[in-house]
C-alpha positions as CSV (number, residue, x, y, z in Angstrom):
1,M,79.9,2.2,95.4
2,A,76.6,-0.2,96.7
3,P,76.9,-3.3,97.8
4,G,75.2,-5.6,95.5
5,A,75.8,-3.4,92.9
6,P,77.2,-4.9,89.9
7,V,81.5,-3.9,89.5
8,N,81.1,-3.3,85.7
9,E,78.5,-0.2,84.4
10,P,75.2,-2.8,82.4
11,V,74.8,-2.4,79.2
12,V,71.7,0.0,77.9
13,L,69.6,-1.1,75.2
14,T,67.3,1.2,74.8
15,S,66.5,4.0,72.2
16,T,63.2,5.8,74.3
17,Y,63.4,7.0,77.5
18,H,60.1,6.8,80.4
19,A,59.5,11.2,79.4
20,G,60.3,13.9,82.8
21,G,63.6,12.5,83.2
22,D,67.1,14.4,82.0
23,A,67.1,12.0,79.1
24,T,65.0,11.9,76.4
25,Y,66.6,9.4,73.4
26,G,68.2,6.8,72.7
27,R,70.6,9.4,70.3
28,D,71.6,12.0,72.8
29,A,72.3,10.5,75.9
30,N,72.8,6.5,76.7
31,A,74.1,5.7,80.4
32,T,76.5,3.2,78.6
33,W,77.8,6.0,76.6
34,E,78.6,8.6,79.5
35,A,80.5,5.9,81.6
36,F,83.0,5.2,79.0
37,E,83.1,8.8,78.1
38,A,84.4,9.7,82.1
39,A,85.7,7.6,82.2
40,L,87.8,8.2,78.7
41,G,87.8,12.4,79.6
42,A,89.7,11.5,83.4
43,L,92.3,10.2,81.4
44,E,92.3,12.4,78.8
45,G,91.4,15.9,81.3
46,G,88.6,17.2,79.4
47,S,85.8,16.1,78.5
48,A,84.8,12.9,75.7
49,L,81.8,12.2,74.0
50,A,81.8,8.9,72.7
51,F,81.2,9.2,68.4
52,A,79.9,6.5,65.9
53,S,83.5,5.8,64.7
54,G,86.9,8.0,64.4
55,M,85.3,9.1,61.4
56,G,82.8,10.4,62.8
57,A,83.9,12.1,66.0
58,I,87.4,13.4,62.9
59,A,84.1,14.5,61.0
60,S,82.4,16.5,63.1
61,V,85.3,18.5,64.2
62,V,85.4,19.4,60.7
63,E,82.6,20.5,60.3
64,T,82.4,22.3,63.2
65,L,84.4,25.4,60.8
66,P,83.1,28.4,58.5
67,V,83.0,28.0,55.6
68,G,86.2,28.6,53.2
69,A,87.7,27.6,56.7
70,C,91.6,26.8,55.5
71,V,92.9,23.5,58.1
72,V,96.6,22.9,57.9
73,A,97.4,18.4,57.6
74,P,99.6,16.4,57.3
75,V,100.7,15.2,54.1
76,D,101.0,12.0,56.2
77,A,98.4,11.4,57.8
78,Y,95.6,8.8,57.9
79,Q,94.9,8.4,56.0
80,G,90.5,8.7,56.1
81,V,91.5,12.3,57.0
82,R,93.1,13.0,54.1
83,L,89.8,11.8,51.4
84,L,87.4,13.1,53.4
85,L,90.0,17.0,53.7
86,G,90.2,16.5,49.7
87,D,86.5,15.9,49.6
88,L,85.3,18.6,51.3
89,A,88.0,21.2,49.8
90,A,86.7,19.7,46.0
91,F,83.1,21.0,47.2
92,G,85.0,24.0,48.6
93,R,82.9,23.5,51.5
94,L,87.1,24.8,53.4
95,A,90.4,25.1,51.4
96,V,93.3,23.0,52.5
97,R,97.4,23.2,53.0
98,S,99.6,20.3,54.1
99,V,102.4,20.2,55.4
100,D,105.1,18.5,56.7
101,V,104.6,18.3,60.6
102,A,108.2,17.5,61.6
103,D,109.4,20.5,59.9
104,T,107.9,23.5,62.8
105,D,108.7,26.6,60.6
106,A,106.7,25.1,57.9
107,V,103.9,24.6,59.4
108,L,104.3,27.8,61.0
109,V,104.0,30.0,58.2
110,A,101.1,27.5,57.3
111,C,99.2,28.4,59.2
112,A,100.2,32.4,59.5
113,D,99.3,31.6,55.8
114,A,95.5,30.5,57.2
115,G,94.6,32.6,60.2
116,A,92.3,34.7,58.9
117,S,90.3,32.6,57.9
118,S,89.3,31.3,61.3
119,G,90.6,27.4,60.7
120,L,91.8,24.4,61.6
121,L,95.2,22.9,62.3
122,W,95.1,18.9,62.6
123,L,97.7,16.6,64.4
124,E,99.3,13.5,64.6
125,S,102.3,12.5,66.5
126,P,103.5,10.6,65.5
127,T,101.7,10.7,61.9
128,N,100.4,7.5,60.9
129,P,101.8,5.6,59.3
130,M,105.6,6.8,58.7
131,L,105.8,7.9,62.8
132,A,106.8,11.8,61.9
133,I,106.7,13.1,65.3
134,A,105.1,16.9,65.8
135,D,106.3,20.0,68.1
136,L,103.2,20.0,69.5
137,P,103.7,23.0,72.2
138,A,105.5,25.2,69.3
139,L,102.7,24.2,66.6
140,I,99.8,24.5,68.8
141,A,101.5,27.3,70.8
142,G,102.0,28.9,67.3
143,A,98.6,27.6,65.7
144,H,97.0,30.4,68.8
145,R,98.7,32.9,67.8
146,H,97.3,33.6,64.1
147,G,93.5,32.5,65.7
148,L,93.5,28.3,64.6
149,L,91.4,26.6,66.8
150,V,93.8,23.5,66.9
151,A,92.9,19.1,67.3
152,V,95.2,16.6,67.5
153,D,95.5,12.6,66.8
154,N,95.8,10.9,70.0
155,T,95.1,7.3,68.3
156,M,98.9,6.4,68.0
157,A,100.2,7.9,72.1
158,T,97.2,7.3,74.1
159,P,96.3,10.0,76.7
160,L,99.2,7.5,78.4
161,L,101.6,8.9,76.2
162,Q,100.6,12.0,76.0
163,R,97.8,14.3,77.2
164,P,97.1,17.0,73.7
165,L,95.3,19.6,75.7
166,D,97.6,20.0,78.3
167,L,99.6,21.0,75.8
168,G,97.1,23.9,74.9
169,A,94.8,21.1,72.3
170,D,91.3,22.8,71.6
171,V,89.9,18.7,71.0
172,V,91.8,16.1,71.2
173,V,90.6,13.1,68.7
174,H,90.7,9.1,69.1
175,S,90.4,6.4,66.9
176,V,88.9,3.7,70.1
177,T,88.5,1.1,67.6
178,K,93.0,0.6,68.1
179,L,94.8,0.9,71.3
180,L,91.9,1.9,73.8
181,A,89.6,-0.9,72.9
182,G,92.4,-3.1,71.9
183,H,90.7,-5.9,70.8
184,S,89.8,-5.3,66.8
185,D,86.8,-6.6,67.5
186,L,84.8,-2.9,67.7
187,V,83.9,0.5,65.3
188,L,83.8,4.1,67.8
189,G,85.5,7.5,68.0
190,A,85.9,9.8,70.3
191,A,86.8,13.9,71.2
192,V,87.7,15.0,74.1
193,V,87.8,18.8,75.1
194,R,88.0,21.1,77.8
195,D,85.4,24.9,76.4
196,P,82.0,23.4,77.3
197,A,81.0,25.5,74.1
198,L,83.6,23.5,71.2
199,L,81.4,20.5,73.6
200,T,78.2,22.4,73.2
201,A,78.7,22.0,69.3
202,L,80.2,18.2,68.9
203,T,77.0,17.3,70.8
204,R,74.8,18.8,68.5
205,Q,77.5,17.8,65.2
206,R,76.7,13.7,66.6
207,S,73.2,13.9,67.3
208,L,72.6,15.7,63.5
209,H,74.9,14.1,61.5
210,G,73.6,10.8,63.8
211,A,77.0,9.8,64.0
212,V,76.2,8.4,67.3
213,P,77.8,5.6,69.1
214,G,76.0,2.0,70.3
215,P,76.2,1.1,73.7
216,L,77.1,-2.1,73.0
217,E,80.5,-0.8,70.8
218,T,81.3,0.9,74.3
219,F,80.6,-1.6,77.5
220,L,83.2,-2.6,75.4
221,A,84.9,0.3,75.0
222,L,84.9,0.7,78.5
223,R,86.1,-2.8,79.1
224,G,89.2,-2.8,77.2
225,L,90.2,0.4,78.4
226,R,90.0,-1.1,82.3
227,T,93.6,-2.9,80.9
228,L,94.8,-0.5,78.7
229,A,97.6,0.6,80.7
230,V,99.4,-3.6,81.0
231,R,98.8,-3.2,76.9
232,L,100.1,-1.0,76.0
233,E,103.4,-1.1,78.3
234,R,103.3,-5.2,76.6
235,A,103.2,-3.8,73.0
236,Q,105.9,-0.9,73.8
237,G,108.1,-3.2,75.4
238,N,108.2,-5.5,72.5
239,A,108.1,-3.0,69.8
240,G,111.1,-1.2,70.8
241,E,113.1,-4.5,70.8
242,L,111.9,-5.8,67.3
243,A,113.0,-2.4,65.7
244,R,116.2,-3.0,67.7
245,R,116.7,-6.1,65.7
246,L,115.1,-4.9,62.7
247,V,117.8,-2.1,62.2
248,S,120.4,-5.2,62.1
249,D,118.0,-7.4,58.9
250,A,120.1,-7.5,55.5
251,A,116.9,-7.7,53.9
252,V,115.3,-4.1,55.7
253,A,117.2,-0.1,54.4
254,W,115.5,1.3,57.1
255,V,113.1,1.0,60.6
256,R,111.0,3.8,61.6
257,Y,110.5,4.2,65.6
258,P,110.8,6.4,67.7
259,G,112.5,5.2,70.3
260,L,115.6,4.8,68.6
261,E,117.8,7.4,67.9
262,S,118.6,7.4,64.8
263,H,114.4,7.9,64.1
264,P,114.3,12.1,63.2
265,G,112.1,12.7,65.8
266,H,113.7,10.9,69.1
267,S,115.2,13.7,71.5
268,L,111.5,15.7,70.8
269,A,109.3,12.6,71.3
270,L,112.2,11.6,74.5
271,R,110.6,15.2,75.7
272,Q,106.7,14.9,75.1
273,M,106.9,11.3,75.1
274,R,106.4,8.9,78.4
275,G,106.5,6.3,76.1
276,F,107.2,5.7,72.1
277,G,104.3,3.7,71.7
278,T,103.4,0.0,69.7
279,M,104.0,1.3,66.0
280,I,106.6,-0.1,63.4
281,A,107.5,1.9,59.8
282,F,110.1,0.4,57.9
283,Q,110.8,0.0,54.4
284,M,111.8,-3.3,52.5
285,R,115.3,-3.4,50.2
286,G,112.9,-5.1,47.6
287,G,110.8,-2.2,47.8
288,G,107.2,-3.6,46.3
289,P,107.5,-6.9,46.1
290,A,109.4,-7.5,48.9
291,A,106.9,-6.1,50.6
292,D,104.2,-8.3,49.1
293,A,106.4,-10.5,50.2
294,V,107.0,-10.8,52.9
295,C,102.9,-10.0,54.0
296,D,101.9,-12.7,52.3
297,A,104.8,-14.7,54.4
298,V,103.9,-14.1,58.5
299,R,101.9,-16.7,59.8
300,L,102.4,-16.0,63.4
301,I,101.7,-11.9,62.8
302,V,97.9,-11.3,60.8
303,H,98.2,-9.2,56.9
304,G,95.2,-6.9,58.3
305,T,94.6,-3.3,58.0
306,S,94.6,-2.0,61.4
307,L,96.5,-1.3,64.4
308,G,96.9,-1.0,68.3
309,G,94.9,-4.4,69.6
310,V,96.8,-7.6,71.2
311,E,97.9,-9.1,67.7
312,S,100.7,-7.6,65.7
313,L,99.4,-6.7,62.1
314,I,101.2,-5.9,59.1
315,E,100.7,-4.1,55.8
316,H,101.9,-2.5,53.5
317,R,101.0,0.3,52.3
318,S,101.5,1.6,49.8
319,R,99.4,-1.0,47.7
320,Y,96.3,1.2,48.6
321,P,96.3,4.5,46.3
322,A,95.4,6.8,49.1
323,E,98.9,6.0,49.7
324,A,100.6,6.4,46.7
325,H,102.5,9.1,48.6
326,L,104.3,6.7,50.1
327,P,107.8,4.7,49.2
328,P,107.4,1.7,48.0
329,G,108.0,-1.4,49.7
330,V,106.9,0.4,53.8
331,L,105.5,-1.3,56.2
332,R,103.3,-0.5,58.9
333,L,103.8,-3.2,61.7
334,S,101.2,-2.6,64.8
335,V,103.1,-4.8,67.6
336,G,100.5,-6.6,70.1
337,I,101.2,-8.4,73.1
338,E,102.8,-12.3,71.9
339,H,106.4,-13.2,73.3
340,V,108.9,-11.1,71.7
341,D,111.3,-14.4,70.2
342,D,107.9,-16.0,68.7
343,L,106.7,-12.7,66.8
344,W,110.6,-11.8,66.3
345,A,110.3,-15.4,64.4
346,D,108.0,-15.0,62.9
347,L,108.9,-11.8,60.8
348,Q,112.7,-12.9,60.1
349,Q,111.6,-15.7,58.3
350,A,108.9,-13.8,56.3
351,L,112.3,-11.3,55.6
352,A,114.7,-13.6,54.3
353,A,110.9,-14.3,51.6
354,G,111.2,-11.3,51.4
355,G,114.5,-10.9,50.6
């Protein structure tokens, strides 16, 4: 860094450039995007592209597929992905096979059926919101044997806990809005790849479909990325402790957290992750009404949708029509960086209201 240079990458607010340089128009290039992309690419071990939203990144990946391709995707996946794939299938753009990503054999059977269509295996691990763990090395290798592209949504783990490109994935996507940016103040997405041809295809999709990020959003995301490690360490520690305490609460039927030995994917998470993340799912014995009562009773924890911020968020996911497949009474808890005892005191009084 040159003497007198700014420590932080400045925000470049322009839509137009003088002719003759590398940048020609604001939909195609921006120095603030590029600084964020360089940082995220280094973390994931590939070349990153920023998008206006996580869904913008996801849709761009899907749009690289030929008409009639089959997408194998989790039953338990981010609802935006399931809604997008459902819409595209309804219009005949592609076919969809829904699978339990924790059932490796069943996923590979679906991949074998989809392989003739130049299709895609879409993975989340942990899944949103039920926190299932997929055997990424086995599924990625198996999908490739059948000729499928493999995309992994790494939002819940971040590259600090797992790097899917190192395991053979073709593309990694993020809702940067969540843990990477970490402050609940922006909407942004990203895709990361190693194949230059796929990078070119995604760049073209981003430009032609207008899913370009704003300079201010990418500046804020880069700022958030600088504190990812310390935020993740604190929130993950809180999540592990809260999960252990929740197991013993009489109002709670079960708890899903990959760090618990009772989690079906615990041993797999130990092998392929460097930590268990900041998310907890748990079931209230009183079902939907009890879950709603908990959401109404929290005071420090925020009742709201999203995850990965410095504040803890709780939500009754099955209240949404798109999440009707979930058991009534399942709560998704995104654990933040507050003091763990303050969080537990708030949870205890809320659980008593729901019990």
